[in-house]
Structure formats: structure tokens, C-alpha cells
C-alpha positions in Angstrom: -1.0 -11.0 -15.2 -0.8 -7.5 -16.6 0.4 -5.9 -19.8 0.4 -2.2 -20.4 1.7 0.2 -23.0 1.8 4.0 -22.9 2.8 6.1 -25.9 3.6 9.8 -25.4 4.5 12.5 -27.9 4.8 16.2 -28.5 1.9 17.2 -30.8 2.4 20.9 -31.4 4.5 23.3 -29.4 3.6 22.9 -25.7 0.8 20.4 -26.4 1.5 16.8 -25.6 -0.6 13.7 -26.2 -0.6 10.2 -24.7 -2.4 6.9 -25.4 -2.5 4.0 -23.0 -3.6 0.4 -23.7 -3.7 -2.4 -21.2 -4.9 -5.9 -20.4 -5.1 -7.6 -17.0 -6.2 -11.1 -16.1 -7.3 -11.9 -12.6 -7.8 -15.5 -11.6 -9.7 -16.5 -8.4 -8.6 -20.2 -8.5 -9.6 -20.7 -4.9 -12.9 -18.9 -5.5 -14.4 -16.5 -3.0 -15.3 -17.3 0.6 -17.4 -15.3 3.0 -17.2 -15.2 6.7 -21.0 -15.4 7.0 -22.5 -18.7 5.8 -25.8 -16.9 5.1 -24.1 -14.8 2.3 -23.2 -16.9 -0.7 -20.0 -16.3 -2.6 -20.4 -14.6 -6.0 -19.1 -17.6 -7.9 -16.8 -15.9 -10.5 -13.4 -17.5 -11.0 -11.7 -15.1 -13.4 -11.9 -11.6 -14.7 -10.3 -9.9 -17.7 -9.8 -6.1 -17.8 -9.3 -4.2 -21.0 -8.1 -0.6 -20.6 -7.8 2.3 -23.0 -6.8 5.9 -22.1 -6.2 9.1 -24.0 -4.7 12.3 -22.5 -3.9 15.8 -23.7 -1.4 17.9 -21.7 -0.7 21.6 -22.2 2.6 22.7 -20.6 2.2 26.1 -19.1 5.8 26.3 -18.0 8.5 24.0 -16.6 6.4 22.9 -13.6 2.8 23.5 -14.4 0.5 21.8 -16.9 -3.2 21.5 -17.7 -4.5 18.1 -18.7 -7.6 16.5 -20.0 -8.1 12.7 -20.1 -10.5 9.9 -21.0 -10.2 6.4 -19.6 -12.2 3.4 -20.5 -12.2 0.0 -18.7 -14.1 -3.1 -19.6 -14.5 -5.8 -17.0 -15.3 -9.2 -18.5 -15.9 -12.2 -16.1 -17.1 -15.7 -16.4 -20.4 -14.6 -14.6 -22.3 -12.1 -16.8 -23.7 -10.3 -13.7 -20.2 -8.9 -13.0 -19.5 -7.7 -16.6 -19.3 -3.9 -16.8 -17.8 -0.9 -18.6 -16.4 2.2 -16.9 -15.9 5.6 -18.6 -14.0 8.3 -16.8 -13.5 11.8 -18.2 -11.6 14.5 -16.3 -9.3 17.5 -16.3 -6.9 18.9 -13.9 -4.0 21.1 -13.1 -0.7 19.3 -12.6 2.6 20.3 -10.9 5.8 18.5 -11.8 8.7 18.7 -9.3 
């Protein structure tokens, strides 16, 4: 199950901004199995993902833009060993067709 929302808007002139929020629930009702009986299955049965993202986009012309972004994802499971947070920061050059 997944729910996601993205809001985009012109901030000033050629500068655009975007915010993204999301939630995803993954159920492993049948659990995990492994092909090798010597390797135990990890044991988690569900995982919830919480996502937040922010982006700034500077339009250079009709096709080209420079963007900077930050994405945060939080992984929450029923086994604390698998809980984690991920931060991604980046920038790039984008071409729109």
C-alpha cells in the first residue's frame, strides 16, 4: 500500500519549488524463506516507509534546468535491527523534452 503527495509551485521568476510526502506499507505475510537451510530468514513481517523530499529547480530556458534536492526516508519494521533512516542530498542538470 502506498500514498504519495507532491506539491509544486513557482517561487520567484524562474525558481520553482517542490515538496513530496509519502507513506508505504510492505507486508511480508508469508515471511522470508532462504534457499540455504544454514542461513536463517531475517524474521520481519512488515515494514513502513515514511518519505519526505524537497527540491529547488532553476529553469535556465525552455529545456534546461538546474536542480538541488534533499530526500529523507525512514524505514520502520517489526524487527529493530532493520530500522534505519536514509538522507540523500544532490544536485543536477536536467533536460526536459
